[in-house]
N, C-alpha and C positions, 0 to 999 in steps of 0.2 A: 504494499499499500504505499501511497505518497504522503508528503506532508499536507498536501492540500485535502486529501480525503480524512487522514487523522483530524485536520482542523474543524472539516464540516461536521464530522460525528460529534466532535466536542459541543460545537454550536446547537446541534441537534438535542443534546444531551443536557445543555443548560434549559432549553425550552421543554423538556420532558420533566425535567425536576422541578421546574417553576410551575407548569400544570399539577403536578401532585402535590406540591406544598399548598397551592391555592385550594386544591379539593380537600386538604387536612385542615385547612385554617381559612376559611371563607371570608373571614373579616380581614385577612392581610392584604394589603395593596402593595403593588411592585411598582416601584419608581425606576424607570430605565434611564441609564446615562451612557451615551455612546461617546467614546473618546479616542483619539488618535496619539499616537506616540511620535514625537518629533523626529527621533532616530529611526523610526519604522514600525510599523504595526499599529495595534489599537485594541480595543474590547468593548464588551458589553457589561457594563455594572447594572445589577439588578438588585436594590435595596429594598427589604420588607422593614416597614414600621407599624408598630402599635397594632397588630392583630390580636385576636382573642387568645391564641397560643403562643406565637412568635412576636416578642417585644421588638426585636430588631435583628435583622439578618442579612445575608448577602449571598446571592448566586452570582458569581463572576465567570466570564469568558473573557480569555485574552488570548492573542497571538502576536508575539513582539518579535523583532528581528534587530541586529546592529552589530557593531563592533564588540568583540569580546574584551572586557578589560583584562588587562594582565594580573591584576591581584586575585582576579576571580579564577583564572588559569592555575594559580598556585592554591587557592582554596579547593578546588576541585582535583587538584593534584594531577592536572592533564599534562602529559610531557609532549610538547608539540613545538614546531619550527617557530619560534616567535618573531623572525626575520621577516616573515610573511604575515599580513594582517589577518586574523582569524574573526570568522563572523559567526554569529550563532541565531537559531531560531528556536522559539519555546511558545508552547501553546497549550492550554488546558482549561479545565474548569476548577474553581475553588468555591467552598460553602463553609460558612459558618453561620449558626443559628443560635441565638440566645432566647429562650422562652421567657414568659412573664413569670410563670409558677416555678418556685424554688423545687418544687417536687418533680418537675421535669427537667432532663438532663441538657446541658450543651452538646452539640454535635458539630462536628469538623469532618470535611472531606476535600481531598485534592487528587485529581488525576491529571497527569502531564505527559509532555512529550518534548525532547529536548534533543536537538542537534547542532553540530558545528560544520562549518565549512571544509574542516580537515578530515570529514568522513564518519567522525564519532557521533554515535545518538543512543538514546536510551530512554524508557518509560520510568516514571516514577508516582507515587502517590500514597494513599492509605485513608483509611476511616478511623476515628478515635472518638470516644464517648467520655464527657466530663460530667457526670451526675454531681449536684451539690449534696445529694444525700445517696449514698450506695445501697441499692437493694439488691442483695446477692442474686435472687432470682431473675430479676432484669439484666443483670451484669451476664449472667450465664446465658440467657436469651441472646444478648447482643454477640457475645462470643462464639456461641453454637452456629448462629446465623451466618457470622463471618468465615467459621470455618467451613460451612457448607458451601460457600462462595469459593474459597480457596480450593477445597478438595476435588472440585470438578476439573480443575487445571493441574494440581501436582500435590502429591501427598505432603511434601515438604513446605510447602507455601506457609500454610497456618502456623505452625510451630516456629519456623524462621522469622517471618514479617511480625508475628504477635511478639517475639523477643526484641525485634528491632523497634516495635513501638514502644516496649516498655523502656528501652534504652533512650530513644528519642524524645517522646513527651515526657521529660524528667526535668525536675528544676533544681539544678544542683546547689544553689544558693539557699533553697528551703529542704533539702534532701527529700523531696517528696514527688511522685508522678504527678501530673497535671488531672489526671482521673483514672479511669479503669483501662486505659490504652485501647487497643483495638490490633490493626495492622498498619505497618508502614513499610515502605518498599521504595528502593531508588536504585538507578543505574541499571535497570533490567535490560539487557540487550541480548545479541545472539551468542552468548558464550553458555557455556556447561550443557550443549547440545539443544538449546532453544532456538526454535527460529522467531524472526520478528513478527511474524503472523500469530505464533502462540502466545507471545507476550501481550501482544495487542489485544487477542481475544481476552486475556486475563483481565486487563485494565478496564475493558468494556464490561465485563461481568461487574466488576467493583462499583463502575459508575452507575450502573443500572440497579444495583441492590438499594441505593442510598435510600430513597422514598420509603420502600417497604420497612427496611431497618430503623428508621426515624418513626414511621406511623406507630410501629408497635410500642414504642417507649412512650410516645404522646398519648396513644390510647389507653395505656396502663395507668398512667399518672395524672393526666389533666383534671380529674375530678378529685383529686386528693386535697383537703383542707390544709390550710397553712395561716400562720399569723406573722406578726412583726418580727418575731424572733427566727423564724425561716427566711424572712426577707433581708435581715441583716446579715445571716450565714451566707445566704447566696451573693450577697455584695461582697462579702470578703473573699468568697472563693472566685467570684469574678475577677478580684484583685489579682489574684494568683495567675488568672488565665491572661492578664495583660502582663504580667512580669514574663512569663515564658514567650509570650509572642513579640515582645520588644526586645527582650534580651538576647533568648536563644534560638528562635525559630529562623532556620535557613531561609525559608521562602521569603520572609520579611527581609531579611538582610539582602537576599538576590534583587528583589522588586527595587529597593531603595538604592543599592549600589548600581543598578542598571538604568537607573533615573526612569523608574517605572511610575505610575499614576499613584500617587501618595494616598489619594482619597479611597482608591480603589483597595489598595495594599492594607489601609487601616481599617478597612470597614469589618474586619474580624473583632474589632474590639467593642465591649458592651458599651449598652447607654449609660449605665451607672455603675461604679465600683467603690468599694471602701477598703481603706488600710487602717487598720487600728494597731496601736502600739503593743507590742509583746501580748497579742490575743492569744489565749489558750482555753480552748473549748472545756467546759464542765466536765469533770470525770462522770464515765457511764452515760453521758448524754449522747443522742443520735449524731450530734456533730463531731464528738470525740470517736464514736465508732466509725464514721467515715473518715476522719483523720487517720486513724489506724491502718487503714487499708489502702492508702496511698503510697505503694510501694511496689518494686518491681517484682516479677518471678510469680505472681499469684496465679494460681491455675483457677481461672473464674468457672471452667467447666466442671470442676468436681465440686463446685459449693451447692 
């Protein structure tokens, strides 16, 4: 397949996910912002605000190109002849949804394709879930559904990409994971006996699973009651989400360092977030129980 075919599929994925979210949250209104990048390419940013379920979210498509910054070649550990200019092309769909209810989790997905003029290419992406309150059964459902997606393509995908997500969606300065993880993968190419088509079919499967995955979480939590205590905890957890995205997320860094569109890059941030000095949950509280499970290596499928 060509980069044009990949790009067009990602455009259709954005359309399909927006339709699915509109079906899930009839009160949500999408605002579309078409933009162009001066160095090459552009995108469609679609923002949701003030739905009955989704307080703020974004479903973004982009396809950008231009000269590859030398510092990013070092970060990506790409050995190439820098005497010749290297250009890049990147396209994909990125989603972050922040719900109104603290009982409903935040969700993130990214699926993307990247290539350079020297012939290197790869796919990347993943899905992860950030509950404000961790429910073991819903965590199991989420990971079981992701494992089913992975197992259709290779039996090693889920354990490998689950571990990768645990390590990636980790906040080192807090020594905690961002949530319950999910799957994360990068630089999937035609090594280890895989063809480009096989990698592409897997990425498409991940993208197509998004609405079903999140609808299950929403439908199980949207009627749960909450108070100001749960809302305060939600905003504290959103604060940790912000810390990860601004300090550690490689996608954010790549976008900003390649002169990406700032508003689209930072659409992942919540509408409100709190920071409280030296906050410690009360012993044996639901907040403390969630805090205790923000760690790597949990086998959610056995819970």
